[in-house]
Structures are given as C-alpha cells and as structure tokens.
C-alpha positions in Angstrom: -20.5 9.2 -4.6 -23.7 7.2 -4.0 -26.7 7.0 -6.3 -30.1 5.3 -6.5 -30.7 2.7 -9.2 -33.9 1.1 -10.3 -34.4 -2.5 -11.2 -37.5 -4.3 -12.3 -37.7 -7.8 -10.8 -40.8 -10.0 -11.5 -42.6 -7.0 -12.8 -42.0 -4.9 -9.7 -39.7 -1.9 -9.4 -37.0 -2.2 -6.7 -34.6 0.6 -5.7 -31.0 0.3 -4.5 -28.5 2.7 -3.2 -25.2 2.0 -5.0 -21.6 3.1 -4.8 -18.7 2.2 -7.1 -15.1 2.2 -5.9 -11.8 1.5 -7.6 -9.7 -1.1 -5.9 -5.9 -1.2 -5.6 -5.5 -3.4 -8.7 -7.5 -0.9 -10.8 -10.7 -2.9 -10.9 -14.0 -1.1 -10.2 -16.3 -2.8 -7.7 -20.0 -1.9 -7.1 -21.7 -2.1 -3.7 -25.5 -1.8 -3.2 -28.1 -1.8 -0.6 -31.8 -2.6 -1.1 -34.1 0.4 -0.2 -37.2 -1.1 1.2 -40.2 1.2 0.8 -38.3 3.8 -1.2 -40.2 6.5 -3.1 -38.3 7.9 -6.2 -39.5 11.4 -5.5 -37.5 11.4 -2.2 -34.2 11.5 -4.0 -31.4 10.8 -1.4 -33.4 12.3 1.4 -33.6 10.1 4.5 -31.0 7.7 3.2 -28.2 8.7 5.6 -28.2 5.4 7.5 -28.1 3.4 4.2 -25.3 5.6 2.9 -23.3 5.2 6.1 -23.6 1.5 6.0 -22.7 1.3 2.3 -19.7 3.5 2.8 -18.5 1.4 5.7 -18.9 -1.7 3.6 -16.9 -0.3 0.7 -14.2 1.1 3.0 -13.7 -2.2 4.7 -13.5 -4.0 1.3 -11.0 -1.5 0.0 -8.7 -1.8 3.0 -8.8 -5.6 2.9 -8.2 -5.6 -0.8 -5.1 -3.3 -0.5 -3.7 -5.4 2.3 -4.2 -8.6 0.2 -3.0 -7.1 -3.1 0.2 -5.4 -2.2 3.3 -7.5 -1.6 4.1 -7.7 2.2 7.5 -6.8 3.7 8.8 -6.0 7.2 7.6 -2.3 7.3 4.7 -2.9 4.9 2.8 -5.7 6.6 -1.0 -6.0 6.3 -1.8 -3.7 9.2 0.7 -1.0 8.1 -0.8 -1.1 4.6 -4.3 -0.7 6.0 -3.2 2.4 8.0 -1.7 4.0 4.9 -4.9 3.2 3.0 -7.1 4.8 5.6 -5.3 8.2 4.9 -5.7 7.6 1.2 -9.5 7.0 1.5 -10.0 10.0 3.7 -7.9 12.2 1.4 -10.0 11.2 -1.6 -13.3 11.7 0.2 -12.0 15.2 1.1 -11.3 15.9 -2.6 -14.8 14.8 -3.6 -16.8 16.6 -0.9 -15.2 20.1 -0.8 -15.9 22.8 -3.5 -13.4 23.4 -6.3 -12.3 26.7 -4.7 -11.9 25.0 -1.3 -9.8 22.2 -2.9 -7.6 24.8 -4.7 -7.0 26.6 -1.4 -5.9 23.3 0.1 -3.6 22.6 -2.9 -2.2 26.2 -2.7 -1.4 25.8 1.0 0.3 22.5 0.4 2.3 23.8 -2.6 3.6 26.9 -0.8 4.8 24.7 2.1 6.3 22.0 -0.1 8.1 24.6 -2.3 9.6 26.3 0.7 10.7 23.1 2.4 12.0 21.3 -0.6 14.0 24.3 -1.9 15.3 25.2 1.6 16.8 21.7 1.9 19.0 22.7 -1.1 20.0 26.0 0.4 17.4 28.4 -1.1 17.2 31.3 1.3 13.5 32.4 0.7 11.4 32.2 3.9 8.0 30.7 4.0 6.5 34.2 3.9 8.7 35.0 0.9 7.5 31.9 -1.0 3.9 32.8 -0.2 4.3 36.3 -1.6 6.1 35.0 -4.8 3.5 32.3 -5.5 0.3 34.1 -4.4 1.1 37.7 -5.3 3.7 37.0 -8.1 6.0 39.6 -6.6 9.8 39.6 -6.5 11.4 39.9 -3.0 13.8 42.8 -2.6 17.4 41.6 -1.9 16.7 38.0 -2.9 18.5 36.2 -5.8 16.4 36.0 -8.9 17.4 32.4 -9.3 15.8 31.6 -5.9 12.6 33.3 -7.0 12.5 31.3 -10.2 13.1 28.1 -8.3 9.9 28.8 -6.3 7.9 29.6 -9.4 9.2 26.6 -11.2 8.3 24.3 -8.3 4.8 25.6 -8.2 4.4 24.9 -11.9 5.7 21.3 -11.4 3.3 20.8 -8.5 0.4 22.1 -10.7 1.2 19.4 -13.3 1.5 16.7 -10.6 -1.8 17.6 -9.0 -3.4 17.6 -12.4 -2.0 14.1 -13.0 -0.4 15.2 -16.3 3.0 13.6 -15.7 4.0 10.0 -15.6 7.0 8.0 -14.3 8.8 7.8 -17.6 12.3 8.9 -18.7 10.7 11.6 -20.9 8.6 13.1 -18.2 11.4 13.0 -15.6 13.5 15.1 -18.0 10.5 17.3 -18.6 10.1 17.8 -14.8 13.8 18.7 -14.6 13.5 21.2 -17.4 10.6 22.9 -15.6 12.5 23.1 -12.4 15.7 24.7 -13.8 14.2 27.1 -16.4 15.6 30.6 -16.0 18.1 29.5 -13.4 21.2 29.1 -15.5 21.2 25.3 -15.1 21.3 23.1 -18.2 18.4 20.6 -18.3 18.8 16.9 -19.2 21.4 14.4 -18.3 24.6 15.5 -16.8 27.7 16.0 -19.0 30.2 16.0 -16.1 30.5 14.0 -12.9 28.8 15.3 -9.8 30.0 14.8 -6.2 27.8 14.8 -3.1 29.1 16.6 -0.1 28.4 14.7 3.1 27.7 11.4 1.4 30.3 8.8 0.8 29.1 7.6 -2.6 30.2 7.8 -6.2 27.2 8.8 -8.3 26.7 7.2 -11.7 29.2 8.6 -14.3 27.6 10.8 -17.0 28.1 8.2 -19.8 25.9 5.7 -17.9 23.3 8.1 -16.5 20.8 7.6 -19.3 21.0 3.8 -19.2 20.7 3.7 -15.4 17.6 5.9 -15.5 16.0 3.7 -18.2 16.7 0.7 -16.0 15.2 2.5 -12.9 12.0 3.4 -14.8 11.7 -0.2 -16.0 12.1 -1.5 -12.5 9.4 0.9 -11.3 6.9 -0.4 -13.8 7.8 -4.1 -13.2 7.0 -3.8 -9.5 3.4 -2.7 -9.5 2.4 -5.1 -6.6 4.8 -3.3 -4.3 3.0 -0.7 -2.2 3.4 2.7 -3.9 5.1 4.3 -0.8 7.6 1.5 -0.6 8.2 1.6 -4.3 8.7 5.4 -4.1 11.2 5.0 -1.3 13.3 2.5 -3.2 13.0 4.5 -6.4 14.0 7.7 -4.6 17.1 6.1 -3.0 18.3 4.7 -6.3 17.5 8.0 -8.2 19.6 10.0 -5.8 22.4 7.6 -6.2 22.3 8.0 -10.0 22.1 11.8 -9.6 21.3 12.0 -13.4 21.3 15.8 -13.7 23.8 18.6 -13.3 21.7 20.2 -10.6 18.2 19.9 -9.1 18.4 16.1 -8.4 17.1 16.4 -4.9 14.2 18.6 -5.9 13.3 16.4 -8.8 13.5 13.3 -6.6 11.1 14.7 -4.0 8.7 15.7 -6.7 8.8 12.2 -8.1 7.9 10.7 -4.7 4.7 12.7 -4.8 4.0 11.9 -8.5 4.2 8.2 -7.5 1.9 8.6 -4.5 -0.7 10.8 -6.2 -0.9 8.8 -9.4 -2.2 6.0 -7.1 -4.6 8.2 -5.2 -2.4 8.8 -2.1 -1.9 12.2 -0.6 1.5 13.9 -1.2 4.2 14.3 1.5 6.6 17.0 2.6 10.2 16.5 3.9 11.0 19.5 6.0 14.3 21.4 6.0 14.6 20.8 9.8 14.8 17.1 8.9 17.5 17.5 6.3 20.2 15.8 8.4 18.0 12.8 9.1 16.9 12.7 5.5 20.6 12.6 4.3 21.4 9.9 6.9 18.6 7.8 5.4 20.0 8.2 1.9 23.5 7.4 3.1 22.1 4.2 4.7 20.3 3.3 1.5 23.6 3.7 -0.4 25.1 1.1 2.0 22.3 -1.3 1.3 20.0 -0.5 4.2 16.7 0.6 2.7 14.4 0.3 5.8 15.7 3.6 7.3 14.5 5.6 4.2 11.2 3.6 4.0 10.5 4.3 7.7 11.4 8.0 7.2 9.0 8.4 4.3 6.2 6.5 6.1 6.5 9.0 8.9 6.5 12.0 6.6 3.4 10.6 4.8 1.5 10.3 8.0 2.7 13.7 9.4 1.9 15.6 6.2 -1.6 14.0 6.0 -2.4 15.0 9.6 -1.1 18.6 9.1 -2.4 19.4 5.7 -5.4 17.2 5.0 -6.9 15.6 8.1 -7.5 19.1 9.6 -10.1 19.5 6.8 -11.4 15.9 6.6 -12.5 15.8 10.2 -15.1 18.5 9.4 -16.8 16.4 6.7 -17.8 13.5 9.0 
C-alpha cells in the first residue's frame, strides 16, 4: 500500500510517495519517490506512474533480497528462488487488493479443493461435489460414512486456523493440528502407542517410544534452518515427518497441512497435491527415505507453481 508523506526541508514542504515492504529476513524497508509539484488536496489522484515505478523498484529489491538471503542449492538457485518469490509477491498483492468477501471466496474455493484432494489420497470416498456440499451447506451425504464427513469438516477447521496464521511449527501445535483432524473419527490423538507400517513403502517408521524425541528434534531442525528457502525446508521437513509417522493415523493429512503452514507463515501461497498424483507423491517419499531428497523437492516446486496458477493467478491477472 502506498501513501503520501510530507517533509519540511529548508522551510519548504516536499511530498513523497512511499511504500514499505517486509524483506525475507523480516526487516521492513521503505521506498520513496519525490512528487514534484504535488498538491495535497489531490490525494493519490494522478500518481499512477509514480506508484508503478515505486512498486517496480520495491519488487525488484524484494526479489534480489530473497535470492541473496536464502541459502542456494541445486534446485533452489538464485533464479529459481526469484521465480518462487514472484508468485509470493503476486499472491500478497491479491490478498491486499480484493475485498474481504472476495478473499473469503478464494479461500473457500481453495479449502474445498485441498480438503477433497488431501483426504482422497488417504482413501476418503467423498467426491469434490460431496465435499462442497458438506463444507458450504453443512449437510451430510446420504450413504457416506460419517467418519469421512467429519474428516472433511475437520480439515476445513484446520485450514481456517492456518489461513488465520494461528498455528506455529511447534510440537504442541502439531499435536493440536492432529487433534483437530481426528476429532469424532474414532482415532486417538497424540503420539502413537503402537508401531505403524506403511503399505507400499519399504521403510520402518520410528518406534512409538522414540516418536516424541524425533518430533522434538525435527521441530528444532526446522527452526535452526531459517536461511533455507521455506519451500525447500518444507520438503525436507515433510519427508522426515512422514518417516517418523508420529501418530496412529492421519500422518499424511497432518503432513500436507504442515507444508502449507510453513509456506503461509512466510507469506507464500499454499499448495495442493492431487489424488491423481498419489503414486508420484509416494515415489518421492520413498526416494526421500533412501536419501534422495531432490525428487520430493522438485515435486513440491511443481505443485506450488501449478496451484498458484490454478487458484490465485486467475484472479491476480485482473488486478494489473
């Protein structure tokens, strides 16, 4: 958001168009442009060219700063980071420029699709239309398992908290997220009491007696690597989390919500992994288990870009 500021220099009033932005390291930087011949009564009228130039300057600085700030790696080189940042900047401009109702409509559309896809990956039989009816009209679907309906309602509540930025990457909030997801489904919340085994993946998950310690260590790792790009950090966290498999049930759904918590807490748009990509997704996790993390990173980069184009860019292009 731009604003006009007034400064008195050598007894004369001078006016500047200003804009403040938050950089990747959390610092706020101000950009300004001198408004020659500006009259206060004009407000922001006639300042479009100044605003465009100021926005372009701030945008270029934010892209450069992100590319300089985050640790580089093979898939997350400077140019790749800038492309990810471009979607972030456009997403945040969208959130600022549309009305509260319009924003809620965008969030609702995303939430319905995320809920359907994430739950379907785990075998939930509700169709996209079913999920829309359950979440928008709060109606049960005849012939559908009540547990599946609660899974949809619970995921909507979890996404509401995430969009509201009310959860953090902590051991406490991860358990809270799990509790929200499994309420009224017959699944005990909290760390597993018995071993769990993953069909289709040749990996031994963390034994129950070590799950709490492994999760504490994973959360610690997350907060110690703040200079790693949020999407790369989310990918590694997700692969490790799914290997620990800390809960009796709901680990996949919690894990995918945590990806979006990590992205959105840093201002990035959320992503969706579709049920049609389930096999590719599990292949990426299996590769991660064997020590090859790039496959999962590349997969999430693709889902980030695809989700942005389908759910947010379609609106953003009308605001230019």
